[in-house]
VOMARVEX-771373 format. One line per field, with one value per residue (C-alpha): residue in three letters; chain; residue number from 1; x negated, z negated, y. Coordinates in nm, 4 decimals. Example, Ala and Ser with C-alpha at 12.3 -4.5 7.8 and 13.67 -1.06 7.14 Angstrom:
! VOMARVEX-771373
res: c(ALA  SER);
chain: c(A  A);
n: c(1  2);
X: c(-1.2300  -1.3670);
Z: c(-0.7800  -0.7140);
Y: c(-0.4500  -0.1060);
This chain:
! VOMARVEX-771373
res: c(MET  HIS  LEU  SER  ALA  SER  LEU  LEU  GLN  ARG  GLN  LYS  GLN  ARG  MET  VAL  LEU  SER  PRO  GLN  ALA  ILE  GLU  ALA  ILE  ARG  LEU  LEU  ARG  LEU  THR  HIS  THR  GLU  LEU  HIS  GLN  LEU  VAL  GLN  GLN  ALA  LEU  GLU  LYS  ASN  PRO  VAL  LEU  LYS  PRO  ASP  PRO  PHE  ASP  ASP  ASP  SER  PRO  LEU  PRO  GLY  VAL  ASP  GLN  ARG  SER  SER  GLN  SER  ARG  SER  GLU  ILE  GLY  GLU  SER  PRO  ILE  GLY  GLY  PRO  SER  GLY  GLY  ARG  GLY  GLN  TRP  LYS  SER  GLN  ARG  SER  SER  GLY  ASN  ASP  ARG  PRO  ALA  VAL  GLU  GLU  PHE  THR  ALA  HIS  THR  GLU  THR  LEU  HIS  ASP  HIS  VAL  ALA  ARG  GLN  VAL  ALA  LEU  THR  PRO  PHE  THR  PRO  GLN  GLU  ARG  LEU  ILE  ALA  GLY  GLN  LEU  ALA  ALA  HIS  LEU  GLU  ASP  THR  GLY  TYR  LEU  GLN  VAL  ASN  LEU  PHE  ASP  LEU  ALA  ARG  ARG  LEU  ASN  VAL  ARG  GLN  ALA  ASP  VAL  GLU  ARG  VAL  ILE  GLY  ILE  LEU  GLN  GLN  PHE  ASP  PRO  PRO  GLY  ILE  PHE  ALA  ARG  THR  LEU  SER  GLU  CYS  LEU  GLU  ILE  GLN  LEU  ARG  GLN  GLN  ASP  ARG  PHE  ASP  PRO  ALA  MET  ALA  ALA  LEU  VAL  ALA  ASN  LEU  GLU  MET  LEU  ALA  ARG  GLY  ASP  PHE  GLN  GLY  LEU  LYS  GLN  ARG  CYS  GLY  VAL  ASP  GLU  GLU  ASP  LEU  LEU  ASP  MET  ARG  ASN  GLU  ILE  ARG  ALA  LEU  ASP  PRO  LYS  PRO  GLY  ASP  ARG  PHE  GLN  SER  GLY  THR  PRO  GLU  THR  ILE  VAL  PRO  ASP  VAL  TRP  VAL  MET  PRO  SER  SER  GLU  GLY  GLY  TRP  ARG  VAL  GLU  LEU  ASP  PRO  ALA  THR  LEU  PRO  LYS  VAL  LEU  ILE  ASN  GLN  THR  TYR  VAL  ALA  GLU  ILE  SER  GLN  LEU  THR  LYS  GLN  ASN  PRO  GLU  GLY  LYS  ALA  PHE  LEU  ASP  HIS  CYS  GLN  GLU  LYS  GLY  ASN  TRP  LEU  ILE  SER  SER  LEU  LYS  GLN  ARG  ALA  LYS  THR  ILE  LEU  LYS  VAL  ALA  THR  GLU  ILE  VAL  ARG  GLN  GLN  ASP  ALA  PHE  PHE  THR  HIS  GLY  ALA  ALA  HIS  LEU  ARG  PRO  LEU  CYS  LEU  LYS  ASN  VAL  ALA  ASP  GLU  ILE  GLY  MET  HIS  GLN  SER  THR  VAL  SER  ARG  VAL  ALA  SER  ASN  ARG  TYR  MET  LEU  THR  PRO  ARG  GLY  VAL  PHE  GLU  LEU  LYS  TYR  PHE  PHE  ALA  ALA  PRO  ILE  ALA  SER  CYS  GLU  GLY  GLY  ASP  ALA  HIS  SER  ALA  LYS  ALA  VAL  ARG  HIS  ARG  ILE  LYS  ALA  ILE  ILE  ALA  GLU  GLU  SER  LEU  ASP  LYS  VAL  HIS  SER  ASP  GLU  ASP  ILE  VAL  ALA  GLN  LEU  LYS  GLU  THR  GLY  ILE  ASP  VAL  ALA  ARG  ARG  THR  VAL  THR  LYS  TYR  ARG  GLU  ALA  MET  ASN  ILE  PRO  SER  SER  ILE  ARG  ARG  ARG  ARG  ASP  LYS  ARG  LEU  SER  ALA  ALA  ALA  ILE  LYS  ARG  SER  ASP);
chain: c(A  A  A  A  A  A  A  A  A  A  A  A  A  A  A  A  A  A  A  A  A  A  A  A  A  A  A  A  A  A  A  A  A  A  A  A  A  A  A  A  A  A  A  A  A  A  A  A  A  A  A  A  A  A  A  A  A  A  A  A  A  A  A  A  A  A  A  A  A  A  A  A  A  A  A  A  A  A  A  A  A  A  A  A  A  A  A  A  A  A  A  A  A  A  A  A  A  A  A  A  A  A  A  A  A  A  A  A  A  A  A  A  A  A  A  A  A  A  A  A  A  A  A  A  A  A  A  A  A  A  A  A  A  A  A  A  A  A  A  A  A  A  A  A  A  A  A  A  A  A  A  A  A  A  A  A  A  A  A  A  A  A  A  A  A  A  A  A  A  A  A  A  A  A  A  A  A  A  A  A  A  A  A  A  A  A  A  A  A  A  A  A  A  A  A  A  A  A  A  A  A  A  A  A  A  A  A  A  A  A  A  A  A  A  A  A  A  A  A  A  A  A  A  A  A  A  A  A  A  A  A  A  A  A  A  A  A  A  A  A  A  A  A  A  A  A  A  A  A  A  A  A  A  A  A  A  A  A  A  A  A  A  A  A  A  A  A  A  A  A  A  A  A  A  A  A  A  A  A  A  A  A  A  A  A  A  A  A  A  A  A  A  A  A  A  A  A  A  A  A  A  A  A  A  A  A  A  A  A  A  A  A  A  A  A  A  A  A  A  A  A  A  A  A  A  A  A  A  A  A  A  A  A  A  A  A  A  A  A  A  A  A  A  A  A  A  A  A  A  A  A  A  A  A  A  A  A  A  A  A  A  A  A  A  A  A  A  A  A  A  A  A  A  A  A  A  A  A  A  A  A  A  A  A  A  A  A  A  A  A  A  A  A  A  A  A  A  A  A  A  A  A  A  A  A  A  A  A  A  A  A  A  A  A  A  A  A  A  A  A  A  A  A  A  A  A  A  A  A  A  A  A  A  A  A  A  A  A  A  A  A  A  A  A  A  A  A  A  A  A  A  A  A  A  A  A  A  A  A  A  A  A  A  A  A  A  A  A  A  A  A  A  A  A  A  A  A);
n: c(1  2  3  4  5  6  7  8  9  10  11  12  13  14  15  16  17  18  19  20  21  22  23  24  25  26  27  28  29  30  31  32  33  34  35  36  37  38  39  40  41  42  43  44  45  46  47  48  49  50  51  52  53  54  55  56  57  58  59  60  61  62  63  64  65  66  67  68  69  70  71  72  73  74  75  76  77  78  79  80  81  82  83  84  85  86  87  88  89  90  91  92  93  94  95  96  97  98  99  100  101  102  103  104  105  106  107  108  109  110  111  112  113  114  115  116  117  118  119  120  121  122  123  124  125  126  127  128  129  130  131  132  133  134  135  136  137  138  139  140  141  142  143  144  145  146  147  148  149  150  151  152  153  154  155  156  157  158  159  160  161  162  163  164  165  166  167  168  169  170  171  172  173  174  175  176  177  178  179  180  181  182  183  184  185  186  187  188  189  190  191  192  193  194  195  196  197  198  199  200  201  202  203  204  205  206  207  208  209  210  211  212  213  214  215  216  217  218  219  220  221  222  223  224  225  226  227  228  229  230  231  232  233  234  235  236  237  238  239  240  241  242  243  244  245  246  247  248  249  250  251  252  253  254  255  256  257  258  259  260  261  262  263  264  265  266  267  268  269  270  271  272  273  274  275  276  277  278  279  280  281  282  283  284  285  286  287  288  289  290  291  292  293  294  295  296  297  298  299  300  301  302  303  304  305  306  307  308  309  310  311  312  313  314  315  316  317  318  319  320  321  322  323  324  325  326  327  328  329  330  331  332  333  334  335  336  337  338  339  340  341  342  343  344  345  346  347  348  349  350  351  352  353  354  355  356  357  358  359  360  361  362  363  364  365  366  367  368  369  370  371  372  373  374  375  376  377  378  379  380  381  382  383  384  385  386  387  388  389  390  391  392  393  394  395  396  397  398  399  400  401  402  403  404  405  406  407  408  409  410  411  412  413  414  415  416  417  418  419  420  421  422  423  424  425  426  427  428  429  430  431  432  433  434  435  436  437  438  439  440  441  442  443  444  445  446  447  448  449  450  451  452  453  454  455  456  457  458  459  460  461  462  463  464  465  466  467  468  469  470  471  472  473  474  475  476  477);
X: c(-2.3888  -2.1639  -1.7910  -1.5424  -1.1867  -1.0985  -0.7931  -0.8367  -0.5960  -0.6277  -0.4325  -0.3465  -0.1401  0.0747  0.3788  0.6951  0.9882  1.3370  1.5998  1.7609  1.4310  1.3741  1.7248  1.6725  1.3556  1.5456  1.8196  1.5677  1.4288  1.7678  1.8676  2.2038  2.3616  2.2333  2.3429  2.6982  2.7099  2.5893  2.8485  3.1248  3.0287  3.0355  3.3846  3.5040  3.3531  3.4034  3.7716  3.6980  3.5336  3.7185  3.6122  3.5748  3.8980  3.7192  3.6311  3.2830  3.1867  3.1450  2.7708  2.6760  2.8300  3.0206  2.9800  3.2553  3.2681  3.2241  2.8806  2.5811  2.3383  2.3278  2.1384  1.8234  1.8259  1.4700  1.4941  1.2473  0.9919  0.6646  0.8496  0.9098  1.0705  1.3539  1.4448  1.4253  1.2600  1.3402  1.5661  1.9332  2.1931  2.4687  2.6939  2.9709  3.1383  3.4383  3.4318  3.2578  3.0312  2.6720  2.5473  2.3910  2.5419  2.3019  2.3974  2.2226  1.8890  1.9452  1.6918  1.7034  1.4552  1.2543  1.2715  1.0002  1.2002  1.2458  0.8710  0.7942  1.0546  0.8994  0.5547  0.6935  0.8506  0.5154  0.3154  0.2648  0.4115  0.5165  0.8920  0.8268  0.5987  0.8539  1.1212  0.8944  0.7974  1.1623  1.2397  0.9363  1.0311  1.3796  1.2185  1.0020  1.0701  1.0898  0.7532  0.5913  0.5449  0.6569  0.8667  0.9565  0.8863  0.6763  0.7485  1.1255  1.1018  0.8941  1.1387  1.4367  1.2768  1.1495  0.7896  0.4662  0.3735  0.0375  0.2294  0.4023  0.0672  -0.0813  0.2016  0.1651  -0.2009  -0.0927  0.1753  -0.0769  -0.2603  0.0457  0.0813  0.0910  -0.2248  -0.1502  0.1919  0.3154  0.0902  0.2227  0.0243  -0.1419  -0.4850  -0.3970  -0.2545  -0.5802  -0.7878  -0.6036  -0.6691  -1.0358  -1.0876  -0.9405  -1.1878  -1.4714  -1.5322  -1.4488  -1.8002  -1.8743  -1.8992  -1.5646  -1.4101  -1.5166  -1.3659  -1.0321  -1.0251  -1.0600  -0.8167  -0.7015  -1.0567  -1.0500  -0.7135  -0.8458  -1.1717  -1.4086  -1.6904  -1.9623  -1.7955  -1.7213  -2.0844  -2.1840  -1.9047  -1.9722  -2.3515  -2.3695  -2.4875  -2.2564  -2.2828  -2.1842  -1.9025  -1.7599  -1.7735  -1.5955  -1.3310  -1.2697  -1.2283  -0.9690  -0.7837  -0.7686  -0.5794  -0.1999  -0.0610  0.2889  0.2391  0.6107  0.7029  0.6072  0.9190  1.2750  1.4673  1.8160  2.0166  1.8091  1.9356  2.1202  1.9336  2.1471  1.9411  1.9537  1.8413  1.9216  1.6875  1.8452  1.7411  1.8762  2.0716  1.8493  1.5280  1.3287  1.4913  1.7907  1.7543  2.0652  2.1515  2.3966  2.7124  2.8178  2.5194  2.6010  2.8557  3.0804  3.2335  3.4059  3.5277  3.9028  3.9948  4.3655  4.2982  4.0542  4.3104  4.5814  4.3625  4.2199  4.5708  4.6183  4.2838  4.2983  4.3791  4.1691  3.7932  3.6923  3.8953  3.7582  3.4002  3.4577  3.6033  3.3101  3.0675  3.2375  3.2325  2.8658  2.7736  2.9954  2.8456  2.4954  2.5674  2.7095  2.4127  2.1654  2.3265  2.3120  1.9472  1.8592  2.0126  1.8290  1.4986  1.5359  1.6309  1.3397  1.0845  1.2340  1.2370  0.8707  0.7779  0.9570  0.7830  0.4372  0.4953  0.6641  0.4293  0.5503  0.9146  0.8225  0.5643  0.5692  0.3611  0.0301  0.0652  0.1156  -0.1118  -0.2899  -0.0609  -0.0841  0.1595  -0.0352  0.0067  0.3850  0.3917  0.1822  0.3962  0.7282  0.6074  0.6753  0.4643  0.3083  0.4915  0.8242  0.7368  0.6268  0.9612  1.1530  0.9450  0.9901  1.2859  1.4382  1.4941  1.5182  1.7169  1.5478  1.5763  1.2773  1.4342  1.4721  1.1640  1.0939  0.9749  0.6489  0.5766  0.4928  0.2125  -0.1061  -0.4743  -0.7183  -0.9651  -1.2601  -1.2847  -1.5941  -1.6268  -1.5655  -1.2216  -0.8884  -0.8759  -0.6457  -0.3998  -0.4560  -0.1076  -0.1823  -0.5060  -0.3200  -0.0659  -0.3472  -0.5116  -0.1796  -0.1346  -0.4853  -0.4170  -0.0732  -0.2359  -0.4730  -0.4745  -0.5940  -0.9156  -0.9807  -0.9140  -1.0792  -1.2977  -1.2883  -1.6140  -1.4487  -1.1589  -1.4038  -1.5626  -1.2254  -1.1187  -1.4404  -1.3641  -1.0428  -1.2250  -1.1518  -1.4547  -1.3813  -1.5935  -1.5463  -1.4503  -1.1758  -1.0403  -1.0468  -0.8642  -0.5944  -0.5521  -0.5100  -0.2672  -0.0483  -0.0665  -0.2503  -0.4781  -0.8449  -0.9540  -1.0365  -0.6847  -0.5246  -0.7229  -0.6166  -0.2500  -0.2594  -0.4046  -0.1366  0.1321  -0.0055  -0.0236  0.3361  0.4564  0.2626  0.4142  0.7649  0.7157);
Z: c(0.9041  0.6900  0.7024  0.4533  0.3406  -0.0233  -0.2281  -0.4642  -0.7014  -0.7405  -0.9606  -0.8345  -0.9758  -0.7525  -0.7942  -0.6357  -0.6277  -0.6632  -0.4047  -0.6727  -0.7430  -0.3717  -0.3379  -0.6438  -0.4854  -0.1633  -0.3604  -0.5270  -0.1902  -0.0538  -0.0368  -0.1885  0.1603  0.2414  -0.1027  -0.0500  0.2804  0.1141  -0.1634  0.0899  0.2756  -0.0542  -0.1305  0.2116  0.1810  -0.1873  -0.2921  -0.6664  -0.6418  -0.6582  -0.6659  -1.0125  -1.0773  -1.2930  -1.1410  -1.0399  -1.3999  -1.4541  -1.5073  -1.4099  -1.1850  -1.3921  -1.7138  -1.9044  -1.8147  -2.1799  -2.1867  -2.2204  -2.0405  -1.7300  -1.9039  -2.1051  -2.3638  -2.4051  -2.6799  -2.9572  -2.7245  -2.5975  -2.2799  -2.4067  -2.6516  -2.6125  -2.2580  -2.2920  -1.9978  -1.7529  -1.4525  -1.5472  -1.3668  -1.1809  -1.1346  -0.8759  -1.0322  -1.2581  -1.5883  -1.8665  -1.6345  -1.6487  -1.3705  -1.0829  -0.7408  -0.4787  -0.2357  -0.4599  -0.3755  -0.0049  0.1772  0.5396  0.7372  0.9732  1.3310  1.5900  1.7570  1.4214  1.3676  1.7139  1.6926  1.3686  1.5320  1.8402  1.6150  1.4443  1.7673  1.9088  2.2547  2.4989  2.5738  2.9007  2.7319  2.4556  2.7169  2.8880  2.5551  2.4611  2.7900  2.7587  2.4007  2.5230  2.7566  2.4823  2.4255  2.0790  2.1400  2.1818  2.5595  2.8012  3.0929  3.3302  3.6883  3.6439  3.9952  3.9430  3.5948  3.7217  4.0057  3.7706  3.5298  3.8152  3.6898  3.8374  3.7826  3.6500  3.3730  3.2767  3.2743  3.0493  2.7960  2.8008  2.7082  2.4025  2.3030  2.3273  2.0343  1.8137  1.5431  1.5644  1.7774  2.1239  2.1540  2.4900  2.6827  3.0143  3.0250  2.7753  2.8951  2.8393  2.4936  2.3897  2.5454  2.3436  2.0198  2.1030  2.1960  1.8635  1.6917  1.9098  2.0447  2.4123  2.5532  2.9097  2.7958  2.6161  2.9134  3.1368  2.8954  2.8772  3.2570  3.2774  3.0146  3.2433  3.2318  2.8516  2.8422  3.0373  2.8417  3.1254  2.8931  3.1516  3.3969  3.1245  3.0089  3.3612  3.4006  3.0632  3.0659  2.7156  2.5585  2.4085  2.0506  2.1525  2.3666  2.0733  1.8560  2.1272  2.1596  1.7829  1.8038  2.0781  1.8700  1.5763  1.7872  1.7997  2.1441  2.0454  1.8158  1.7945  1.6467  1.2963  1.2969  1.2736  1.5854  1.4567  1.1369  0.8602  0.7185  0.3936  0.0972  -0.1845  -0.5057  -0.7025  -1.0280  -1.1993  -1.4424  -1.6580  -1.9635  -2.2741  -2.5259  -2.7936  -2.6138  -2.3594  -2.0569  -1.9865  -1.7084  -1.5492  -1.2507  -1.0070  -1.0483  -0.6922  -0.5586  -0.7619  -0.6070  -0.8739  -0.8535  -1.1046  -1.1201  -1.0581  -1.3666  -1.2865  -0.9438  -1.0937  -1.3562  -1.0942  -0.8530  -1.1356  -1.2068  -0.8410  -0.8039  -1.1145  -0.9028  -0.6050  -0.6577  -0.3359  -0.4178  -0.7732  -0.6432  -0.4013  -0.6776  -0.9086  -0.6296  -0.5658  -0.9369  -0.9641  -0.6683  -0.7957  -1.1449  -0.9985  -0.7828  -1.0773  -1.2937  -1.0191  -0.9580  -1.3278  -1.3479  -1.0409  -1.1983  -1.5265  -1.3451  -1.1461  -1.4605  -1.6559  -1.3911  -1.3450  -1.7195  -1.7534  -1.4598  -1.6267  -1.9550  -1.7976  -1.5728  -1.8338  -1.7563  -1.3949  -1.4984  -1.7489  -1.5540  -1.1879  -0.9266  -1.0424  -1.3555  -1.1914  -1.3691  -1.2024  -1.2083  -1.0477  -1.0239  -1.2837  -1.5432  -1.5197  -1.4809  -1.7955  -2.0043  -1.9142  -1.8889  -1.5186  -1.2224  -1.0038  -0.6995  -0.8775  -0.9550  -0.5932  -0.4615  -0.6934  -0.5952  -0.2187  -0.0436  -0.3754  -0.4779  -0.7971  -0.8336  -1.0781  -1.1719  -0.9381  -0.6360  -0.4865  -0.4827  -0.3712  -0.6679  -0.4812  -0.5034  -0.8728  -0.8126  -0.7452  -0.7135  -0.9636  -0.8874  -1.1241  -1.3706  -1.3755  -1.7538  -1.7715  -1.9232  -1.7976  -1.4243  -1.1933  -0.9511  -0.5779  -0.5411  -0.8099  -0.6322  -0.3013  -0.4775  -0.6200  -0.2757  -0.1288  -0.4090  -0.3546  0.0174  -0.0493  -0.2565  0.0241  0.1631  0.4986  0.3341  0.1579  0.3434  0.1696  0.3505  0.2371  0.0491  -0.1353  -0.2311  -0.3632  -0.5831  -0.7160  -0.7927  -0.9873  -1.1969  -1.3050  -1.3819  -1.0581  -0.8995  -0.5312  -0.2144  0.0735  0.3128  0.0684  0.0637  0.4439  0.4563  0.2130  0.3929  0.7300  0.5817  0.4708  0.8249  0.6973  0.9668  0.9158  0.7568  1.1043  1.2316  0.9087  0.9328  1.2952  1.2116  0.9305  1.1648  1.4246  1.1600  1.0234  1.3766  1.4457  1.1244  1.2034  1.5516  1.4187  1.1791);
Y: c(-8.9725  -9.1889  -9.1161  -9.2566  -9.1921  -9.1355  -9.0426  -8.7478  -8.5784  -8.2034  -7.9656  -7.6171  -7.3326  -7.1200  -6.9000  -7.0299  -6.7892  -6.9252  -6.8256  -6.6088  -6.4278  -6.3683  -6.2270  -6.0044  -5.8612  -5.7971  -5.6245  -5.3935  -5.2826  -5.1792  -4.8147  -4.7263  -4.7181  -5.0669  -5.1840  -5.0578  -5.2463  -5.5658  -5.5367  -5.4680  -5.7867  -5.9794  -5.8461  -5.9614  -6.3096  -6.3896  -6.4072  -6.3930  -6.0478  -5.7187  -5.3524  -5.2021  -5.0081  -4.7497  -4.4139  -4.2934  -4.2281  -4.6011  -4.6186  -4.9712  -5.2347  -5.4880  -5.2853  -5.1072  -4.7378  -4.6423  -4.8045  -4.5723  -4.8045  -4.5856  -4.3116  -4.2666  -3.9915  -3.8631  -3.6108  -3.6826  -3.8431  -3.6883  -3.5907  -3.2400  -3.0071  -2.7606  -2.6781  -2.3008  -2.1306  -2.4074  -2.3696  -2.3849  -2.5930  -2.4137  -2.7086  -2.6967  -2.9965  -2.9983  -2.8145  -2.9994  -3.1946  -3.0695  -3.2923  -3.0991  -3.0462  -3.1792  -2.9009  -2.6482  -2.8068  -2.8622  -2.6484  -2.5439  -2.7535  -2.5349  -2.6571  -2.6110  -2.3332  -2.1549  -2.1747  -2.0382  -1.7601  -1.6362  -1.6202  -1.4444  -1.1807  -1.1160  -1.0884  -0.7345  -0.8041  -0.5321  -0.5358  -0.7220  -0.9763  -1.0303  -1.1022  -1.3549  -1.5137  -1.5565  -1.7307  -1.9591  -2.0476  -2.1425  -2.3992  -2.5509  -2.9212  -3.0730  -3.2417  -2.8991  -2.9180  -2.6473  -2.7728  -2.4891  -2.3842  -2.0694  -1.9393  -1.9643  -1.8097  -1.5166  -1.4513  -1.4688  -1.2186  -1.0001  -1.0198  -1.1497  -1.5134  -1.3895  -1.2067  -1.5337  -1.7155  -1.4465  -1.4799  -1.8587  -1.8093  -1.6068  -1.8596  -2.1423  -1.9842  -2.0335  -2.2946  -2.5954  -2.6304  -2.7697  -2.6113  -2.4698  -2.7110  -2.8399  -3.1644  -3.3963  -3.2853  -2.9193  -3.0015  -3.1692  -2.8902  -2.6260  -2.8117  -2.8696  -2.5044  -2.3937  -2.6258  -2.4866  -2.8395  -2.7975  -2.8279  -2.9552  -3.3174  -3.3019  -3.1202  -3.4086  -3.6602  -3.4735  -3.4537  -3.8330  -3.9587  -4.2417  -4.3852  -4.3583  -4.5379  -4.8365  -4.8472  -4.7576  -4.6496  -4.7047  -4.4692  -4.2135  -4.2056  -4.1087  -3.8509  -3.6904  -3.7232  -3.8724  -4.1970  -4.4596  -4.3295  -3.9756  -4.1108  -4.3078  -3.9955  -3.7966  -4.0676  -4.0554  -3.6768  -3.7197  -3.9788  -3.7365  -3.4796  -3.4560  -3.5521  -3.4310  -3.1302  -3.0519  -3.3880  -3.2767  -3.0564  -3.1855  -3.0949  -3.1644  -3.1569  -3.3159  -3.6413  -3.5929  -3.7397  -3.8779  -3.8917  -4.2158  -4.0516  -3.7229  -3.5473  -3.2774  -3.0766  -3.2420  -3.0354  -3.1900  -3.0943  -3.2927  -3.4508  -3.6689  -3.9269  -4.0765  -4.2890  -4.1358  -4.3487  -4.2693  -4.4644  -4.7757  -5.0138  -5.1615  -5.5089  -5.7346  -6.0921  -6.0949  -6.2978  -6.2989  -6.4508  -6.7041  -6.8127  -6.8603  -7.0548  -7.2685  -7.3989  -7.4861  -7.6652  -7.8855  -8.1883  -8.0762  -8.1433  -7.9688  -7.6598  -7.6533  -7.6851  -7.3976  -7.1794  -7.2579  -7.1726  -6.8378  -6.7551  -6.8444  -6.6240  -6.3414  -6.3498  -6.3580  -6.0520  -5.8570  -5.9512  -5.8605  -5.5218  -5.4491  -5.5561  -5.3513  -5.0397  -5.0976  -5.1447  -4.8212  -4.6313  -4.7765  -4.6784  -4.3304  -4.2676  -4.3602  -4.1349  -3.8434  -3.9192  -3.9263  -3.6231  -3.4035  -3.1131  -3.1083  -3.0729  -2.8029  -2.6010  -2.7104  -2.8914  -2.7430  -2.9570  -3.2956  -3.5402  -3.8344  -4.1357  -4.4783  -4.7676  -4.9639  -4.6858  -4.7112  -5.0905  -5.1449  -4.9106  -5.0717  -5.4319  -5.4811  -5.5881  -5.3191  -5.4548  -5.4004  -5.0387  -4.9921  -5.1218  -4.8910  -4.5860  -4.6316  -4.4639  -4.3629  -4.0020  -3.8010  -3.4788  -3.2411  -2.8726  -2.8223  -2.9909  -3.3373  -3.5607  -3.9132  -4.1180  -4.1834  -3.8110  -3.8420  -4.0931  -3.8979  -3.9863  -3.8305  -3.5491  -3.5104  -3.2238  -3.0016  -3.0181  -3.3911  -3.3418  -3.4687  -3.5374  -3.3433  -3.4994  -3.4593  -3.3081  -3.0495  -2.9574  -2.9168  -2.6967  -2.4838  -2.4492  -2.3386  -2.0836  -1.9380  -1.8941  -1.7451  -1.4687  -1.3628  -1.0110  -0.8808  -0.7602  -1.0898  -1.4145  -1.7092  -1.9597  -2.3219  -2.2567  -1.9656  -2.1932  -2.4554  -2.1876  -2.0699  -2.4254  -2.4836  -2.1760  -2.3490  -2.6751  -2.8618  -3.0278  -3.0865  -3.0938  -2.8480  -3.1280  -3.2300  -2.8740  -2.8741  -3.2079  -3.0947  -2.7602  -2.9280  -3.1831  -2.8900  -2.7425  -2.4352  -2.2878  -2.1996  -1.8711  -1.7344  -1.7973  -1.6718  -1.3477  -1.3044  -1.3723  -1.1170  -0.8571  -0.9267  -0.9064  -0.5793  -0.4351  -0.5381  -0.3755  -0.0576  -0.0399  -0.0919  0.1994);
């Protein structure tokens, strides 16, 4: 083999971002809280900056408050016609201001204990069982596990421990699956039993979770009496279970969401999209200070260089804040334009939408649209939504027409189930058939996946819950 050294010249193209571009991207990712903190730090470090003296109606940082750049009037566009029939604002703000009050759309977030209490109320317990159930629910941890000494509880309630155990068995059938378990193994067993998957092999696997954790597959194959392929399938089933079923509920006061964008019916028809001025930090160059210091630094090169540097950084920050606001507004406006049917008719009319659709329409990169859509919220007459909510994957149409969005299909599934009666509880196959009647072509496994993602139990459990509820109502009468 002959080795030799040579000198070659190659030409490559690559994108190199300037420090300013990198900082602008970082600025776009920030939430309004993080942005306010950044601006406050800039005000403390840069002597030529000052807070904007205008009130909260100033639409953009560094822009005169009379400017209309903070809003996008969408009246004669395809976004929609007159706003008749839509939800009306009941603003709690000052007279003459039609902007919505966020508090009107703040919904109570159901906690795990709220969810359990509602199910206890609908279960036909005897008075003694209801007393025991209430005490057990009081000892339920936010993770969904039950931590209580059953002997002590039975003695305190003057009941038999067997009675407490029996009530626990009833509570363990509640939603979410796995609740009221006392150990991880019991939590997984409950979920597997509800799925009719707790056979002897799976029971052996659940009883030896420590072997599964350390990867002792050889030992587990012997304990469970299965081959490697079956064991891997069983392991995947275990991984799909929820080890902390209560975590899907918020245990405390929900975090307040401050919308970045408002969408309101326009008096001229269609929709008006505005940025919330309260979420936009406003800074200006203190020209009086700059003029005074400039006189003092005429004969001081170092002082003049420092002042120029501060002005350059200040102007860049003001420009970046303004550009950030314009970018958010541009993306939000295009989302409203493309999802007009949602704002007019509701979630069932969400159309398929991807980042590229919006990016192409407004002449931006997909990554920019993605940054804007993350952790940013829109207040609408239908509630508060994260911008990401409006991006939905397509589901094929039976007749080959326009596709349906996955979110719209989930909404339709939820509506079908909500209309069920005790005499007619729909299986997933029934739901598939009903969806096809409305032009939605979807597989049964997809319906099952969407139903489970919305925490809606199977038709068997829904039928049982309806019977229990009907029995409870009958007894109360």
